[in-house]
Structure formats: structure tokens, C-alpha cells
C-alpha positions, -999 to +999 in steps of 0.1 A: -437+029-561-439+001-536-468-021-533-472-047-507-486-081-519-512-096-497-524-129-498-562-144-500-580-140-468-581-171-444-615-173-433-609-200-407-599-172-382-633-153-385-646-177-356-619-166-334-623-129-341-660-130-337-654-149-303-628-122-293-651-092-302-680-108-280-658-113-251-644-076-256-681-063-256-692-085-224-660-069-206-670-033-219-633-029-223-618+003-236-606+004-274-572+023-265-552+017-235-550+040-203-523+067-207-497+070-180-503+107-170-469+111-156-454+103-191-479+118-215-459+144-240-488+143-265-502+175-277-528+158-299-543+121-304-545+115-342-568+087-355-563+078-387-589+058-411-565+031-429-583+020-460-588+046-487-572+075-465-537+060-458-539+032-484-555+019-516-563-019-519-569-035-551-571-072-566-558-085-601-564-120-609-556-140-578-535-112-562-544-086-539-522-055-537-519-023-512-505+009-521-494+033-495-502+071-496-473+091-505-456+107-476-474+087-451-440+071-433-426+106-435-453+123-419-454+095-390-416+101-386-422+139-379-452+136-357-448+104-334-430+123-308-460+150-301-488+130-313-504+096-304-508+078-338-538+053-339-549+032-370-586+023-374-598-002-401-630-019-407-606-049-421-595-079-404-569-078-376-547-101-400-549-077-430-546-045-409-514-058-390-497-068-425-506-033-439-498-013-409-465-036-402-455-024-438-459+013-429-448+011-393-411-003-404-393+013-374-420-002-350-422+032-332-447+057-349-480+040-345-491+032-308-524+018-313-548-003-337-585-006-338-598-035-360-630-045-375-635-071-349-640-041-323-669-025-344-702-031-342-725-047-369-730-012-386-692-006-388-691+019-361-672+021-325-685+038-295-662+070-292-663+070-256-644+038-257-615+057-270-602+066-236-586+100-249-595+137-241-619+144-274-606+180-273-571+167-282-587+140-305-580+146-346-602+120-366-584+118-402-604+100-428-619+102-462-653+102-451-665+124-426-693+101-413-667+072-408-660+082-373-692+096-363-672+122-343-679+160-339-671+179-371-647+200-353-627+170-346-625+155-382-599+161-409-613+149-441-587+140-470-600+130-504-603+093-511-569+079-520-571+054-550-535+050-557-529+081-575-492+091-580-496+128-579-516+127-547-498+150-520-526+153-493-506+135-465-474+157-475-495+189-466-510+175-434-475+168-424-466+206-430-497+215-411-489+191-383-453+203-379-466+239-378-488+229-351-460+214-333-435+242-335-463+267-319 
């Protein structure tokens, strides 16, 4: 089992992030970049919630730890060539980047990240800003309400609390491979 140690939050960057969020809001910028339609081989756009879906975070004494759900890297390795993978987190950019970089060791699986700084005050974001065909979007999360997306676009997994025996991503990977091969 691997855990990623994480350092305590550095609150000095919060003003930078608030400024960044305000600037993006004023620009009405899309959350994801435009696709190159001539080079778009993606069958689907998978948008994963990070916290308690792909990873579990906990604190002990003065340390913070992250455990990656079993099968995440293997799943991404199998699907990245036919699915655009986006990670969404209501955590800070700094924390999210550390965790996602640990999952995305080969730097090729995860194409996009959406951070807390891009959410509104209620931790929501406007799905129209995703800039993808909603008929091809699959939102994968542990709480159906997280994405505020149409129910037919949501694949709800159980909340991940660090259990060793958890195999939901393994099963998801098998189903996505079935879709890929059809």
C-alpha cells in the first residue's frame, strides 16, 4: 500500500487563488480548453471527483496522508487513449496537483484538472463551462449531487475511506474496456 505524505497547507497562497478565481470569473473563461476537432479520438470525457472517489485523505498528529484507491493508475493506463480524463477537486490547486501528479506518474493519463479556485462559493461549477459534448460526458463521483449533472451522465461509486479490499475502480476499468472494445 502506498500513501503520499502531504505537508500542511500554506495559507499565504489563498489570496493569489482568490485573485485568480475572480479574474477567471470576470473573463467568463471555459473550465476546459477547446478540443482540436481534427485530432479528437475520444469516445468519452470522463470527469472524476478526486476526494473520496479516487483518494482518501486523513491526518495523524502533524502529518497528512493520502491513499490512492486500488486500481486507479491501471484504469487510467487502460482508458487514456479513448477517454479524456479530467480530475475535479474542491481542494486547493497546490494540494490537488501534488496528489494528481502522484497518480499521473507517466504524465500522460490526466489531461485536465479543475480546482477549488474555479468553483463558486457553494462548491459548484457551471457545467456549461466544461466545453464538452454532454452526451459524451461521464461524471464519476461518490455523491450524485457533486456535479449537479443529469443523472444519466453520473456514475456513482461508493465513498472511498482507504479500505484495502475496495475494488470499485477495478470493476469500472473492466466496464470501460468493454465499452472501448465495442
